[in-house]
N, C-alpha and C positions, 0 to 999 in steps of 0.2 A: 355751335358748337363747332369747332369744326379743329379732326385731330393734325398736327402739319406734315403737309405735305415733302415726298420724298424726292429730290431731286429731278427736274426733267428725261427723262429716256425715251427713247428708238424707239415704235415702239414697229414689229417688223411682221407683213400682213405672209402669216401661211395660205395650202390654200389646198385643199380633200388631200391630192396622190404627197406632194410632204409630211402635214397629219400623220394624211397613211402608213408611209416609212421610217416614219418616229416612230410609230405605236409596234410596229412588227417586231423596232428593234429593241422597244423596250419589252415588249412579253417575252420573248427568248433568252433577254435577262433573266426574269418574270418563270420562265421555267426552267433558268439555268444548260442553258441550249450556250452555243459557238453561237461568235454577233454580238449578244447584248451586250444595249449600249442604255442607263440608264434615261429613259424623256425628258428632255429641259424643254419646258412651254415658259420658261422667267421671261419675259416685258416679251412676250410673242400674239397678238393678234389671230386669233384662232375665233372669230366669228359669226356662227351664221353655221361650220364645222359639223362631221356626224363623227359624234364620240362615242355610240350603241351600244353596248355592251364591252366594250376596250378594260382591259385593264393599266388602269397606271396608279396600280399601288404601286405608292413610295415619291409619284413624277415631279418635278421641282415644275409650278403653275405659276412663284409667286412677280404681281402685278400681274397677267398674263388677261391680253379681253376676252373673256367668254360670250359675247354679250349674243344670245338668244343658238346658243349651242345646243347644238341634240348628244344631253349623259344618259336616256334615259338606261338603266338598268351599268351602265360605267359601276367600274372598279376602283375603288379610292380610295383604299384604305393606308390611313398616316400621309396622302399626298399634301403636300404643302399649298395652297389654295391664298394664302397670305397678301391683301391689298388686292385680291385679285376683281373684274367687274365678271362680273356673274350675270347678269341684268337678265330680266326674261328667259333665260337659259331654262331647260328643262333634265328638269331631276329625277323624276320621278324613280322609286327603285332603284337610287344610285346607293354604293356602297361606304359613307364618307366617315367609317371610322376612324375615329381617335385623327380620321385628317385639322389639319391649320390651317381655319378659316377665319382668324380674326382679318377682319378691317378684310376685310370680302363684299361686293355689295350685291345682295342677292335682289335686291329690288325687284318684281316684278316679276323673278324665278318660282318655280316647277318641284318641292320639294316633297309634293306627299307619296310616302310611302316607303323616304328613304330611309335608310341608316346609318344616325348620326350619332351614334352610341360612342363616349366620350371627346367627342368635338370639338373644340375651339371657336368659341367664333365669341370672345371676349371683347370692349372694349371696340368701338372704331369700327364694328358688323355697321352694316348699312343692311335689315332685313326688309324696309321700305322708304318708298320715296318716288320722284319725280327723276332725273341724270344728272344727278351729281357725280362731282367722280370720283376716283378711291379715294381712298381711304380716310372720309370726312363722318361722323356726323349727323342720321339726316332729321333735318329740327322743322316737324312739318306744320303743314298754315293747313286753317284754319279750316281749310274749302275740301283740302283733300283726306276729310278724318269724317271713318262709316267706307273710307275704300280700302273692294280688299287685295294685296299686293299681295309680298308671299304666301306660297301655302306647307307647311309645311300639313298637311293633314293626318293625321297616322302613322308619323313619322317616328324613329327610335331614335327622340332625343336625351338615352337613358346620361348621365351621369353627366351631360357637355357642357360644358361652362360657357354660360351667356348673361355672367354678373354689363349689368352697363348699354348691353344693348339695347335698341331703338328696333318694337318691331309694333311699328302702331297697325292697326286694323287689320294684320297679319292674321290666319286659319293656322287654327293647329286646335282643329276639331280632333280627340283621341289621339291626340299625340299620347306616346310613352316617353315620359320628361319624369320619373323616378331621381332622386338625388341628382339632382340638375342646378349648376347654381344660377339664380338668375337676382342675384343680389346689384338693389339699383337699376335694376332694367324695365324700362318703359315698358307697357301691354297695353298701356288706353287701345278703347275700343276692338279687340281681340277676340277673335272665338278661340276660348280655351276649351268650349262646350264638348263634354266628358274625358279630358284631356288626367295623364295617372300624376300627381306631382308629386304622388306618398314620400318623403323622406327630401321634396324639394329646400332648399336656401333662399324663401320670400320676401327674407327680409327689404325693407324697404323698396320692394318693390311698384309701382303703377299703374294701374291696375284700372283707376277708373273706366269708368263707361263698357268690360271686358266682361264676355262671354263664358261665363266661369259655371255651368250649367251640368251639373252633374261630374262634375271633376272631381278625381281625388286626390286631399288633400290632409290626410292623417299622417302624422311628422312632421310635416310642413315646418320652417318656417314661418314665419308671418310676423316677427315684429317690427311696428312702420312701416306693414303693409300697407296702400289704399285702397282700399273698393269700396269707394265710392262711387254710385248710382249703378256695379256694376250687378248681376244679375247671379248669385252662391244657390238660384230654385236647386234642389236635390244633390248639394254640392256634398261629398261629408268635411266633414271637417272634424280633427277632433275636439270632441267638447270638456265637462269636467268629469272631474273623473264616477267611473263607471261608477251608479249605484250600486251597490254590493246588494238591497234582497231582490234589486229586479233582476241583478246577471243571477242571485241563484235562481232565481222562477225558472229563468232558461237552461242554465243548468243543470236542475230537477228534472222538468220536462223531457231534456231528452235522456237521463240516467233514464225514465219509468217510459220514455223510447223503448232505447236498451231494454228492459227488461219482458219487452211488451215482447221483441225479436224472438228473445232466447229463450221460453217459456215457452213458445208458440201459444202467445196472447190469453195465457193463465193466470198469469199477472201483470201488474205495470201498465201505462196507455198510452198509447199513437201518439203523438209528438201534434200542433199543428204551428209551424214556425211561420205562419203564413205571414210578410212581406214584415217578417223580425225584425231586426239590428241587431244583428251579433257578432258585426267584428271583433266586441269589448270584450269577446272570449279568450281572442292572448288563440287557442290550440281546440280541437277539437280533433287532433290524430287517433285513427283507431278503434273513433267513439263506433254502436252498431247501429247508422241511421237506416237500415231500409230500409223500402217504402217511404217515405214521410215526402210530408209533403210539406215544401221549403220554398209555395210562386213567388218572386217575388222577394227575397229573403235579399237580407247584405250579412256579406260572407265575406266581404272585400280587407284582402291582410290578410288572411285568417288560417292558422295552419290547419292546413285537412287531409294531411296525409294518412294514409290510409287508412281510412275512412271507409264504412263500411252503406254508400249510398247504393243500392241498387234498386232498380221499380223507384224513387221517389221521386216527387215532381215536383223542377227546380227552374220552371217554366220563368225565362225572363228576371232571373236571378241572379246578385250582382257579384260574382266569385272574380272579379278582378284583384289578379294576384295571388294571387291561393296556393296553396304548397300541395295540388293533388298529389301527385306522386302515390305508384298504389295504388290510389285510390279501388273503390270498383264500383262503377257507376252503367252496370249492364243494363240499360234497358230505362234509362232512366231516360226522364223525361227534363228535357234543356232547351228547348225552344224560344228565340231569340236570348237566350243569355248573357249575362257579358265575363266572359274569361280573357281580354286582351290579357297582356302581358305573367298568367298562368301557368303553372309548374306542375303540366299534365304528362312527366315522365310516366314510363310504362302502369299508366291509368291500363284500366279497363270501359274498355266503353264501347266495349261488343252486342250481340241479344243475350237477351236475356231466354231461357227455356223453362217455356211454365206444361204443365199437366198438361196432356190429349194432345201433344202434339204443337201448341204455340208458344211462337214468337213472339219474342219483344225488341223488338230494334233499340239503339240507343236512337234518340233525337237530336241532331246540333239545329234543326233547321232554324234559319236567319241569325243562330248566332253568332257574333262577337269572336275569335279568338288571334284575333293579329297579336301578330308577333312571339304567340303561343307555344312554346315550347312539349310538343307534341311526342318527342324520338321515344322507338321504340310503344308506344301507344298500341292497346287493342283494339278495330274504331271499325272493324267483321261487321257488315250490314247495318251503318251507323247510318245516317239521312244528314249527310250535311248538306241539303239545299237552303240555295239562298245564306250560305257562309258567309263571311266577309274572314281570309286563312293571313291574310294578305299577310308576309315575315314569317311566317309563322312556319315551326321547325320540323317535317313532316321523319327525318331523319327514322331509317330501322322503323317507321311503321307499319301496318299491317292493315289497310285497308280491303284485303275481298270484298267486294261485292257492297260495297262502301258507294251508296251514290251522290254525286256533286254537278247536279244542274245548277249551274244558275252563280254555284260557291263564285266568291273573286279572290283567284286565288298568287295573284299577282305577287313575283321574288320569294315566293314559296323555298323551301327545304327542303330534297328529296321526296316530292311528288314530279312525277314524267310530264306532267301535266302546267307547269310552271311554267311561263315562262315572259323574261321582263317587260314592261313599259317602256 
């Protein structure tokens, strides 16, 4: 099925120097400097043009041809990209907050790590396919199913509108898709592994043959969805109402642990929460869980604000989307933990000073902190070796003597080492 095409229009080809001049004037406008003019690339051919890092906020690119365009790290917030042809375009790390991408052709495009917060990709959005023209829905041929096309791995699609979109065999691995609207979308054979779709509307979505391993689907609307032949191994789904008796066991264990901490071990007992599923508890804010062992435990979406977790063993724990504001995680072991989208504002992730002058650094080696908010966090001496930090916000954070070798810092905010790809 295809949408009606607009009347044919002549598409004017622009060269690099012409585009650079238009961008320079637009950037003057954005900076409120004299001589600024809003960029108008509507119905222009910018194929293979280099727009890396350009500020094109609010630019008009209606119907533009941007095939193979270099747009890595470009600022396209609120830009009008309606009916745009972005086949094979490089948009990794681009800012597309609230951009109008309706009817855009994103086949073969790379949007890894892009920020599409509340972007509009509703019906007509071609997210995969061959050389179809603009403003068409793509109907995949049988032989094409299984081919990786559009890449949204690690992208921020929170609150985006994808209802009716066709995204066959695309890659949304570890994408942040909370509260996204995907009603009646086609995601057959798509990789959604580790994607956070908390609270998303997945009504009537076709996930046939999709890879949903480890995806977060808590609070998602799944009415009439199709997950035939889809892999849901390790996915976090809403189950039946929590067993109150089982829930009480965890609550009692946490209370006994707090007592053990606060009495110096004279009463209570240490909790063993390894591999426990605790997200049904709703909140453990301000609880004392010092030195708790919770390796591989699932806390996803839990309110842990102000929790005392000094020296806790949280290796491999699932803390995606958790509220950890002002929590005390000094000296905690968080190697390999999942913290994407977590709220870590003002959180203490610094060293724990022990008797005898021993210092235990907070270990976040290999942790996933994509899209996490670490504003004003204490990260002194923290080990972030090999951690994934794409799109994380470090504004005002203290990173004195932090170890970051091998960390992925694509489009981080507040880091001097941030360099858009």
